[in-house]
Every structure is written in C-alpha cells, then in structure tokens.
C-alpha positions as CSV (number, residue, x, y, z in Angstrom):
1,X,0.0,0.0,0.0
2,X,1.5,3.4,-1.0
3,X,1.8,5.8,1.8
4,X,0.8,9.4,1.8
5,X,3.4,12.1,2.6
6,X,3.0,15.0,4.9
7,X,3.6,18.4,3.4
8,X,6.7,20.1,4.8
9,X,4.9,23.5,4.8
10,X,1.2,23.1,5.6
11,X,1.3,19.7,7.4
12,X,-1.6,18.1,5.4
13,X,-1.3,14.7,3.9
14,X,-1.1,14.3,0.1
15,X,-2.0,11.0,-1.6
16,X,0.8,9.1,-3.3
17,X,1.4,10.1,-6.9
18,X,0.7,13.7,-6.2
19,X,2.8,16.6,-4.8
20,X,6.5,17.3,-5.3
21,X,9.7,16.2,-3.6
22,X,12.3,18.9,-3.3
23,X,15.9,18.0,-2.3
24,X,18.2,20.7,-1.0
25,X,22.0,20.8,-1.6
26,X,22.6,19.6,2.0
27,X,20.5,16.5,1.4
28,X,17.3,17.7,3.2
29,X,14.2,16.3,1.5
30,X,11.1,18.5,1.5
31,X,7.6,17.2,0.4
32,X,5.0,19.7,-0.9
33,X,1.4,19.0,-1.6
34,X,0.8,21.9,-4.0
35,X,2.4,24.7,-5.8
36,X,1.0,27.1,-3.3
37,X,3.0,25.4,-0.5
38,X,6.2,25.1,-2.5
39,X,6.1,28.7,-3.5
40,X,5.2,30.0,0.0
41,X,8.1,28.1,1.5
42,X,10.9,28.4,-1.1
43,X,10.3,31.5,-3.1
44,X,8.4,33.7,-0.6
45,X,10.1,32.3,2.5
46,X,7.0,32.4,4.6
47,X,6.8,31.0,8.1
48,X,4.1,28.3,8.2
49,X,3.3,29.2,11.9
50,X,2.0,32.6,10.8
51,X,-0.2,31.4,7.9
52,X,-3.8,30.5,9.1
53,X,-4.5,27.7,6.6
54,X,-1.6,25.5,7.8
55,X,-1.7,22.9,10.6
56,X,1.3,24.7,12.3
57,X,-0.5,28.0,12.7
58,X,0.0,29.4,16.2
59,X,2.4,26.7,17.3
60,X,5.7,27.8,18.8
61,X,9.0,26.0,18.6
62,X,10.1,24.1,21.7
63,X,13.0,25.8,23.5
64,X,12.1,29.3,22.3
65,X,9.9,31.9,23.9
C-alpha cells in the first residue's frame, strides 16, 4: 500500500502520486502537496506558523519563547 506524505509547509497529507519532492543541496528532503505550499516556502520564505490555513498555525517551537 502506497503511503501518503505530509507536506513540509502546511502539514496536510497528500496522496501518493501527487505533490512534489524537493531536495536541497545539503540532502534535506522536503515534500510539498501543492504549488501554493512550495512557492510559499521556497520563493516567498513564509513562516508556516504565521499562515492561518496551515496545521502549524499558532504553534511555537520548543525551546524558544
């Protein structure tokens, strides 16, 4: 059974066969469910904790604050 991947930006699951895998030069693998998430993260450099439609909205990092 193919497994779904969690989007690195919004946190929602995307079914297998959809979305995009992005690999950075340091070897970090990022999964995006849509162009909206990919563009928000990579091109616009938005913080997913400040965007209302993400699962991470309003959550703070551990160890900060």
